[in-house]
BAKOLZA-382066 format. One record per residue (C-alpha): z, x, y. Coordinates in steps of 0.05 Angstrom, whole numbers, plus 32768, in hexadecimal, padded with zeros to 4 digits. Example, Ala and Ser with C-alpha at 12.3 -4.5 7.8 and 13.67 -1.06 7.14 Angstrom:
BEGIN
809C80F67FA6;808F81117FEB;
END
This chain:
BEGIN
82677E2882A5;829D7E3F8281;82927E828256;827F7E668209;829A7E9781D5;82777E938191;82BC7EA2816C;828C7EB3812A;82747EED8145;82B07F09816C;82F57F12814F;83237F318187;83217F848181;83687F7B819C;83837F64815F;83A97F1E814D;83C47EF8818A;83FF7EC98167;84147EA1819A;84047E5981AA;83EF7E6681F3;83A27E548205;837A7E7B8220;837B7E51825E;83C77E5E8254;83C37EA4825A;83917EA48295;83C47E8182BD;83FB7EAD82A9;83CA7EEE82B2;83C37ED782FD;840D7ECE8307;84127F1282F7;83D77F29831F;83FF7F028357;84337F1C8348;84187F668342;83FF7F6A8388;84497F6783A6;845D7F9F83D3;84847FB483FF;84847FB1844E;84997F968492;846E7F5E8496;84827F158487;845C7F008446;84317EC48460;84007E948437;83D37E6B8458;83A67E41841C;83617E598431;83417E118420;83427DD68453;833D7DA58420;83847DC1840A;83BE7D818415;83F17DA5842D;83FD7DF08457;84367E19843D;84507E4E8468;84877E7C845F;84A47EB88474;84E97ED88476;85007F0F84A4;84FD7F40846A;84BC7F29843A;848D7F54842B;84457F4E8441;84097F368413;83E37F7883FB;83A57F80842E;837D7F8383F0;838E7F3883DD;83797F228423;83417F5A8425;82FF7F29844D;82C77F21841F;82957F318456;82B17F758452;829E7F898410;82697FC08403;82367FD383D0;82697FDB838C;827880268379;828C80078337;82477FE58332;821D801F8346;824D804A8313;823C802082D2;81EB802082E6;81F17FDB82FA;81CB7FB78332;81E27F9A8377;81D57F678397;81F47F2783C3;82037EE98391;82197EA383B4;82597E8C8394;826D7E448385;82BC7E33838C;82D17DFB835F;82C17DB48383;828D7DC883A2;82B47E0483C8;828A7E4A83DD;82A27E8F83E2;82777EBD8405;826E7EAC844D;82AA7E85845E;82D47EA78490;83107EAA8473;83067EBA842B;832B7EF3840A;83227F1783CB;83627EF583B3;83437EAF83BD;82FF7ECE8398;832C7EE8835B;83547E998354;830A7E7B8359;82F47EAC831C;83357EA282FA;83277E4D82FF;83707E4A831E;837B7E0D8356;838A7E138394;83D17DE28385;83E67E168355;83D47E5C8378;83FE7E4183B4;84397E2E8373;842E7E6E835C;84307E9583A2;846B7E6783B9;84907E7D8376;84827EC48388;849C7EC283D1;84D87EA383B5;84E37ED9838F;84D47F1283C4;850B7EE983F1;853A7EEE83BA;852C7F338399;85127F6383D9;84F27FA083D2;84F77F998380;84B97FB2835E;84997F778330;849B7FA682F1;84E97FA58300;84EC7F5B82E8;84DF7F2382B7;84A07F0282DC;84A87EBD82B3;84F07EBF82AE;84E67EC88303;84B67E8A8305;84E17E5A82DC;85217E6C8307;84F57E648347;84C27E2A8342;84E87DE48337;84C07D958324;84BC7D8C8368;84807DC0836F;845B7DA18345;84317D60834A;84597D3E8308;84907D5582D7;844F7D5482A0;84347D9282C2;84797DB182D1;84917DA38287;84547DC1826F;84587DFC82A3;849B7E16828A;848E7E10823F;844E7E428251;847F7E73826F;84AF7E6B8234;84747E738204;84607EAC8231;84A07ED38224;849D7EC481DA;84537EE481DC;84777F2581FD;84BB7F2C81E6;84B97F1E819B;84717F058183;84557F4681A0;848B7F7C81C0;847D7FBD81E4;84AF7FD581B3;84C17FC3816F;84FB7F8E8167;85337FAB814B;854D7F84810A;85927F8B8119;858D7F6D8159;85967F268162;857A7F1A81AA;85397F11817F;85537EE0815B;85827EBC819A;85437EC381C4;85177E968191;854D7E60818D;854A7E5981D9;85087E5681E0;85017E23819F;85397DFE81C8;85167DF881FE;84D67DDA81E3;84FE7DA281C8;852B7D9A8202;85167DAB824A;85397DE98257;85657DE6829F;85427E1982C6;85737E1982FF;85887E5B831C;85D97E5A830D;85CA7E2782C8;85F97E498290;85AB7E428263;85847E668297;85BF7E9D8294;85B17E98824D;85707EAA8252;856C7EDE827F;85A17F0B825D;857D7F038218;85387F0E8232;854B7F4D8266;856B7F6B821F;852C7F708201;84FE7F818238;85257FBC8245;85257FE3820D;850B80248207;84F1804F81D7;852C807D81D3;8563803F81D3;8575803E821E;856E80098256;8524800C8272;8520800082B8;84E17FE582B2;84E27FA4828D;84AB7F9E824E;84947F4C824B;84507F558254;84347F99823B;84377F8C81F1;83F97F8F81C7;83CA7F6881BC;83F47F3781F8;83DE7F6F822F;83957F7A821B;83877F2A8213;83AA7F1C8261;83827F57827C;83427F418256;83497EFE8276;83537F2482B9;83147F4B82B1;82E97F0982AD;82FA7F0382F5;82C67F3782F9;82917F0782E6;826F7ED28304;82927E9282FD;82577E6882FE;82307E9682E4;824D7EC082AB;82197EF0829E;82277F0E82DC;82527F3E82F8;82737F368342;82527F5C8380;829E7F5D839B;82A87F80834D;82D27FC68372;83047F9283A1;830D7F6A8356;83217FA88335;83507FBA8367;837C7F84835B;83767F7C831A;838A7FC8830E;83D57FBB832C;83E77F9382EE;83E67FDA82CE;842A7FDE82D1;843A7F9D82B2;840E7FA3827D;841C7FE6826C;83D67FF4826F;83B08032828E;8368805182A4;835780588259;836E801B8245;83447FF1827A;830D801B826C;830F80038222;83227FB1823D;82E57FBB826E;82BE7FD48235;82C27F98820F;82C57F638242;82767F7E825A;82637F838210;827F7F3D8203;82697F1A8244;82227F3D822D;82237F2481E8;823D7EDB81F6;82157EC9822F;81D57ED38208;81C97F178216;81A17EFF8253;81BD7F358285;81AC7F7C8271;81D47F9C82A5;82167F858281;81F67FB28242;81E97FEC8272;822D7FEA828D;82517FE28248;8222802A8236;823D80448273;827E803C826B;828780458228;827680948237;82AF80948265;82D58074821A;82B280A781F7;82D880D9821E;831C80B48221;831980B381D8;831180FD81CD;834F810881FD;837A80D181E6;83AA80D881B3;83CB809681B4;83C6807C8172;83D0802A818D;838F804581BB;836680578182;837A80218152;835F7FF4818C;8322801B819B;8315801E8151;83167FD2814F;82ED7FCB818E;82B57FF58182;82B27FDC813F;82A37F978151;826F7FAD8185;82577FCD8149;82567FA18120;82367F6F8155;81F87F9F8162;81ED7FBC8123;81DD7F708110;819D7F70813F;818B7FBF8131;81927FA680ED;815C7F7080FA;81407F8B8141;81037F6D813B;81217F2A813A;81457F418171;811E7F6F81A3;80CD7F6981BA;809E7F8B81EA;80C67F6B821F;81067F7C8212;810E7FC78206;81377FDB822F;81717FAC8211;815F7FCB81CA;815C801581EC;81A780068207;81BF7FEB81C4;81A98020819B;81CC805481CC;8209801A81D0;820780238179;820080738172;8238808481AA;82678050818B;8258805C8147;826080B2815A;82A680A5817F;82BC807D8135;82A180A78112;82AF80F9813F;82ED80E48170;831B80AC814F;835280C98122;834580C080D1;8375808B80CB;834F805D80FA;8310806B80DF;830E80818095;82F880C9807D;82CA80F080B0;828380FE808E;825A813180AE;8223810E80BD;81EE810480F2;820880BB810B;81C580AD8132;819080C280FE;81BA80A680C2;81CD806080E5;8184805C8105;815E806880CC;8187803280AA;817B7FFF80E5;812C801380DE;812B80088090;815B7FCE8092;812A7FAA80CE;80E27FBE80AD;81027F9C806F;81117F608091;80D17F5980BA;80AD7F6A807D;80D07F2C805B;80BD7EFF808D;807A7F0D8095;806C7F07804A;80997EBB804D;80617EAC808E;80237EC5805E;803F7E9B8029;80587E528052;80187E60807A;7FEF7E1B8067;7FBC7E2C80A0;7F9E7E68809B;7F6B7E7980D9;7F1B7E7180BD;7F0A7EB880B2;7F527ECB8084;7F527E808058;7F2B7EA2802A;7F527EE18026;7F8A7EEB7FF2;7FCB7EE8800A;7FE37F338004;7F9B7F45802B;7FB97F228065;7FFA7F418053;7FDC7F82805C;7FC27F6C80A4;80047F5280BC;80257F918098;7FF47FB880C8;80037F9980FA;804E7FA180F4;80487FE880F2;801C7FF68129;80437FCB8155;80817FEC8148;806180338153;805480138197;80937FF181A4;80D1800A8181;80C0804A8169;80BF806C81AF;8106805081B3;81208064817C;810280AF8175;813880BF81A7;816480BB816A;813980C18128;810180F48133;80D880D68107;80E8808B8112;80A28074810C;8091809780C8;80D6807B80AC;80C1803380C3;8074803980A4;809780598062;80BD80158060;80897FE7806B;8062801F803A;8097800B7FF7;809C7FC18013;804F7FB6800F;804C7FDC7FD1;80847FBD7FA7;804F7F7E7FB6;80197F9D7FA1;80357FBB7F5F;80457F767F44;80037F5D7F5D;7FD57F9A7F36;80017F897EF9;7FED7F3E7EF6;7F9C7F5A7EFD;7F7A7F597EB8;7F367F5B7ED0;7F097F6E7F16;7F057F307F3B;7EEF7F2F7F88;7F3F7F1D7F9D;7F537F5B7F76;7F217F8A7F97;7F337F647FDF;7F7D7F707FD0;7F797FB57FC2;7F477FCC7FFF;7F777FAA802C;7FBA7FD58008;7F8E800E8012;7F7A8000805F;7FC37FF68065;7FD78033804D;7FA680628068;7FC5804080B1;80098047809A;7FF9808D8084;7FD780A580C6;801B808280F0;804380B080C6;801A80ED80C5;801C80E6811D;805880D3811E;8070811880FB;8046813B8119;807D8166813C;80B281698107;80C881A480E8;80A8818F80A2;806F816C80B2;8079813380A7;807B81498055;80BF81258045;80A580E98063;805E80F1803E;808F80ED8006;80AC80AF800B;806480918008;805180957FBF;800980827FC5;7FF180437FAC;7FB480627F95;7F91801A7F9D;7F51803E7F99;7F64805B7F5B;7F71800D7F40;7F3B7FFC7F61;7F0E802D7F35;7F35801F7EF2;7F1B7FDD7EFF;7EDB7FE07F09;7EDD80177ECC;7EF87FDE7EA9;7EBD7FAB7EC2;7E8A7FD97EB2;7E9B7FE57E6C;7EA67F9B7E5F;7E5C7F997E84;7E457FC57E56;7E627FAE7E14;7E497F637E29;7DFC7F887E2F;7E077FBB7DEC;7E147F7B7DCA;7DDA7F547DEC;7DAF7F8E7DD3;7DCA7F9A7D8B;7DC37F497D7F;7D7C7F437D9A;7D577F7F7D7D;7D6F7F617D39;7D497F1F7D51;7D0E7F477D6A;7CC47F3C7D4C;7C977F667D7B;7C767F377D7E;7C317F4D7DA4;7C1D7EFA7DC0;7C5F7EF97DD6;7C4F7F057E1D;7C097F1E7E41;7C277F617E50;7C367F6B7E00;7C7D7F817DFE;7CB87F637DE0;7CE17F2F7E0C;7D277F557DFA;7D097F847E25;7D077F4F7E64;7D487F3A7E57;7D687F7E7E52;7D497F9A7E8A;7D627F587EB6;7DA77F697E9A;7DAF7FA97EB2;7D917F907EED;7DBD7F5E7F00;7DF77F977EE6;7DE67FC17F1F;7DDC7F8A7F4E;7E267F6A7F40;7E427FB37F46;7E227FBC7F95;7E427F777FA3;7E837F8F7F8C;7EAC7F9C7FCA;7EC87FDB7FBF;7EC280207FE8;7EA6804C7FB0;7E5D80347F95;7E4A807A7F96;7E8980927F71;7E8C80627F36;7E3480537F31;7E2D808F7F03;7E6180727ED3;7E3F80307ED4;7DF980517EDB;7E1680807E96;7E28803C7E6F;7DE2801B7E84;7DC4805A7E6E;7DE080537E2C;7DCF800F7E1D;7D8780187E26;7D87805B7DF6;7DA7802D7DC0;7D7580017DD9;7D3D80307DCF;7D5D80527D96;7D5980097D71;7D0C7FF67D89;7CF580377D5E;7D27802B7D24;7D0380207CE2;7CBE80387D03;7CBD80797CCE;7C9D80B07CF8;7C6280EC7CE9;7C8581027CAC;7C9B80BF7C8D;7C4A80B47C84;7C3480F57C7A;7C2C81037C2A;7C4B81307C08;7C1D81697BF6;7C12816F7BAB;7C1881B67B8B;7BEA81E57B7D;7BAE81DB7B4C;7B6C81DE7B32;7B3F81A57B40;7AFF81887B15;7AD481637B39;7AC7811E7B19;7B0381307AE5;7B1D80EF7AC8;7B5E81147AA8;7B9780EF7AA7;7BC781227AC5;7B9E81177B09;7BA880C97B0C;7BF280D27AFE;7BFC810A7B36;7BD580DA7B63;7BF8809B7B4F;7C4180CB7B5A;7C2480E47B9F;7C15809D7BAC;7C59807D7B94;7C8080AE7BBE;7C5380A67C01;7C7080547BF1;7CB5806F7BEB;7CBC80937C24;7CA4805F7C53;7CD2802F7C2D;7CDA7FF37C59;7CA580017C88;7C757FE07C5D;7CA07FAB7C52;7CB87F947C97;7C7C7F717CC0;7CA47F807D00;7C887FC17CF3;7C437FB37CED;7C097FE17D19;7C0D7FA27D4F;7C537FA27D4C;7C5B7FED7D56;7C297FE77D91;7C587FBD7DB5;7C987FE37D9E;7C7580227DCF;7C627FE87E04;7CAB7FD77E08;7CC3801A7E09;7C8480287E49;7C9C7FE57E68;7CE580007E6F;7CD180417E7D;7CAF802B7EB4;7CD87FF17ECB;7D1A80247ECA;7CF180517F02;7CF580157F24;7D4680037F24;7D4E80497F2F;7D2F804A7F72;7D527FFE7F87;7D8F801C7F65;7D86805A7F9D;7D7880297FD2;7DBB7FF87FC6;7DE180387FC6;7DC4804F8009;7DD580008020;7E14800C8006;7E27803E803C;7E4680728006;7E4F80AD8024;7E2880D57FE1;7DF780A67FDB;7DC080DF7FDD;7DE180F07FA1;7DC480C37F6F;7D8580CE7F92;7D7A811A7F85;7D9381157F3F;7DCE81267F43;7DF280DC7F3D;7DDB80DD7EF1;7DA280B37EF0;7D8C808D7EA8;7D7F80CE7E8B;7D8E80C67E47;7D6680877E3E;7D2D80B27E68;7D2780EC7E2F;7D3180AD7DFE;7CF5808A7E11;7CCA80D17E13;7CE480DB7DCB;7CDF80907DB8;7C94808B7DD6;7C8180C57DAF;7CA280AD7D69;7C84806F7D70;7C40808B7D85;7C3C80BD7D4B;7C5F808F7D1D;7C2280547D38;7BF5808A7D26;7C0580A77CDA;7C1880647CC7;7BCD804F7CD8;7BB080887CB6;7BD980987C82;7C0080577C70;7BCA801D7C81;7B85804C7C70;7BA080727C39;7B7480447C12;7B3A80697C30;7B5480AD7C41;7B8580C37C14;7B63809E7BD4;7B2280967BE3;7B0780D47C15;7AE481037BE5;7AFA80F47BA7;7AC981097B74;7A8E81147B9D;7A8C81297BDE;7A4A81107BE8;7A5D80C57BCB;7AA080BF7BE7;7A9E80D57C35;7AC380B87C72;7A97807B7C87;7ACB804B7C6F;7B0680747C8A;7ADE806D7CCB;7AD880217CCD;7B1780157CB8;7B3C80437CED;7B0680257D23;7B277FE37D14;7B6F800C7D20;7B5380247D5D;7B417FE77D7A;7B877FC67D6E;7BAC7FF17D96;7B7C7FF77DD2;7B737FAE7DD2;7BC87FAE7DD0;7BEE7FEC7DE6;7BF97FF47E32;7BC8801A7E55;7C0180507E59;7C0B80627E1A;7BBE80527E00;7BAB809A7E02;7BE180AA7DE5;7BE680867DAC;7B9680937D98;7BA180DD7DA7;7BD580DE7D70;7BA480B17D4B;7B7080E17D49;7BA581197D45;7BB980F57CF9;7B7380E47CE4;7B6581357CF0;7BAA81417CC4;7B9081097C96;7B4E81347C89;7B68817D7C7D;7B9D815D7C4B;7B6A813D7C30;7B4181807C2C;7B7881B17C15;7BB281847BF4;7B8581437BE0;7B9C81567B98;7B6E816A7B5B;7B3B812D7B5E;7B1881517B99;7AED81957B91;7AC381B27BC5;7A8E81E07BC8;7A69820B7C05;7A3081D97BFC;7A63819E7C15;7A7481BE7C4A;7A3C81A17C76;7A4F815D7C61;7A9581697C70;7A85817E7CB3;7A4E814C7CC7;7A9781137CB0;7AC881417CEA;7A9381377D13;7A8B80ED7D0B;7AD780E77D09;7ADB81117D49;7AA280E47D6E;7AC980AA7D5A;7B0080BD7D84;7AD080D07DBF;7AAF80977DB8;7A7280AF7DE4;7A9380BE7E1B;7AC380817E1A;7AFA808C7DF1;7B2980D57DF0;7B0E81167E1C;7AEA81447E01;7B2081817E12;7B4E81597DF2;7B2681507DAB;7B15819E7DAF;7B5A81A97DB1;7B7381827D7B;7B3C818E7D49;7B4681DA7D50;7B6781E47D08;7B3581B37CE7;7AF681D47D03;7B17821D7CF1;7B2D82097CA5;7AE781E27CA3;7AC8822E7CAB;7AEE823D7C6D;7AC482127C44;7A8082347C4F;7A9882717C35;7A8782817BE6;7ABE82967BB3;7ABC82D77BB7;7AC682D87C01;7AF882A17BF9;7B2182D77BC6;7B1F83137BEC;7B3382EE7C2F;7B7182DD7C09;7B7D83187BE9;7B6D83417C2C;7BA083097C53;7BD583187C1D;7BD383637C20;7BE383567C6D;7C1483287C65;7C3D83427C22;7C23838E7C21;7C0783C17BE5;7C2F839B7BB8;7C03835E7BBE;7BC1838B7BA2;7BEA83847B54;7C0883427B5F;7BF9830D7B85;7C2D82E27B96;7C2E829D7BAC;7C23828C7BF8;7C54824F7C0E;7C38820D7C2A;7C4382147C6D;7C1981D77C82;7C0581FF7CBF;7BB581FD7CA8;7B8E82397CBA;7B5582677CA7;7B8282A67CB1;7BBE827F7C85;7BBE82987C38;7BDA82577C20;7B9782367C3F;7B7082627C28;7B83825D7BE5;7B81820E7BE4;7B36820C7BF2;7B30823B7BBF;7B5682107B8F;7B2581D37BA5;7AF282067B8C;7ACE81F57B4D;7AAD822F7B38;7ABD82667B0D;7ACA82987B38;7B06826C7B58;7B1682557B0E;7B1E82A47AF5;7B3D82B47B39;7B7882847B3B;7B7C82887AE9;7B8E82D17AF0;7BB982CA7B30;7BDA828F7B29;7BCF827C7AE1;7BAB823A7AFA;7B7A82207ABD;7B36822A7AC6;7B2B81E57AA8;7B5781997ABD;
END
């Protein structure tokens, strides 16, 4: 099967051939040159015997003085030993049976020769071969002993062969035209020496050839036309550089004619039936072909270059199936490299540059996309092609003169080219993977729900590991960081796609997280490959790592999650604001008697945490504190709003009036006015509290229950969060469990403060607001015996029943304790700051103590109420003040003076300073003793107070 050359891939590197001669014409001419070159001098007759039994006629021509045929031409094929040339080129040896055209075989016929093999390889028929040999015998007979280099072979053939030597006239005329065109190609179109414009011979030859093509020339030996043709041809063929007549005829040694003819001769080294295989008789065939060097103007250096091209050409043009050709070309290239260093021939440098550039161009196309050209089964071919490219490029850069290769650069040829091929091929491979993922409509079941970039990340990861396993070990010979460069390229390609994806993300979605996690895993795989590849490099791989700016996928995920957290927290915060404005704190809303909004806010918090742990992210433990902090602020806001407007202890305690005298049963308007002012001030202090039904005692109890309920549920929520965190395989899950993960700290302290404030507000509202008419306005006003504590206790009991039945048992004791404290404070304020309508005598102390005992007994409730020790502890101050009520006024005055002396020194003897009102009542506090004196309705107290502070004796 004839070789089919892909012209689009290969322009001849030997230069443009202008002649109209076809490859078939040139091949026949090359065979004629080969037969002519094999002539030699000798005494034995030259005998021709056709090798085929199918030959119709046999010719036996001999003369007494004719030279014998060369031994090599008629050497038997059976004597062929293992090829030394193959061995030197690293090629395999082995016997191959060949079929001649028309069913003839070469290999086992006893009379088959190397010459016969060459004939078959060059596709020359036996009839044509017989004709050529007859012509050669005639030439030899006519020019006995004359070397073939001294004659112009086409000219001699034109004279020796007649129309009778051909089957028909048409074939004869075609043969003559071929020889004339060969003369034209060798002497006019591609001469050995440039033509002299002043010389008329070239123009004359053109006219003769043009005329002969139009009208057949008479090729008779003595014809005038042949004499003229011979004269012109010899004048052109025998020119020399110095102008003298050359002894050697130059008619086939001009470039690129000589190289084209030699290339066709070298084609005989390849099996005619399978042109990817070099024949076993390579040594013998090359021995014959070398005999043409003198005619074609070639030498070993030119042979090496041409044979390199032919080996490479056959490898590429036959589908790259025979790696032997590639190995041989590689080894021969080493010889060419030596020749290039030694040669000073500008023509050789020019053809060498063209040849190597063609080889380099073809090879680079494969290496720029080596993932398409190579795989795990043909890595040896890749290694050979890379070696071929590196050596070729090195010769082009280092060994060819600048005028044929441009300006030289001081670069690492191998390193830079391999770097380029890796980046180019990986770019191409990435694009193919991306197109494949885009175009794939049928994805495997486990991938069908994955975003495109997730699938691409897996494909690229697989590509990176394949690169490391298959190609990087080959390329590492010339580039120490081959795998690193490959993964850097993939990292950059995927990074471009990832950045576009990230720029389009506006919120956290499962797809976004999947893509970012896939990118993170891909980056870790890629960096690991780069680090392992660079472990022995000079910089430890820093240069490679610097080429890979991090995807920061985890940071992007973290930012998206933070944005997600902010959205959820803001939504919950808005919900808290909106719903608490509508909350009525109805005790009958549910049997647990807490606000429905508490259930909703906890449900929202729980759902948010649940959704957070369902996010497919790798950093739950890292971002959980952000979420908890946001939720914590929402709960804190809920607590603040739940207690907002409910007042506090000081809201309900009336302002302590200024010191004044008292008169039991006084009806003076000054006292009414003062009491009215106090009442008005108290009402203004509670402000909106009095006018809002959502702040009644039952509603305050619901608020307390609500905070207590959330506080209890929050502990459950925290434990569940720790479990979820551990289930998420977070490495630092215990940080949250041991407190370093920032639990709901703001809420925790806000609950304590909120419950405390609401308990106190409830207690003091009951005592000082709701029961002010029986406590502040009624207890001990006028006669003590007629205005005792019973009315207050009756109404207080009603409120305690409301509290006991409404407040959760975990907060109930706290509220009742605060009610007790408020009652004790109210009791003391009546005694010490109850205004001028109250006056007490030592005898009243027993009644007052009885009333106080009744008050404490109510909270003890026969053992079903508060603990005795708690009651005793809280009543200490009251009992201490009650001890002052037993004293007579003289004793009170002396005690007061003594206390002033202790606190103010000797200056208090002559002048009594006014002790400040601290509200910290006790029997050793001057202001407390002074207030007991102010509420004494006797002469001793009146005189002392008048003298000391100019207080009126009577009101």
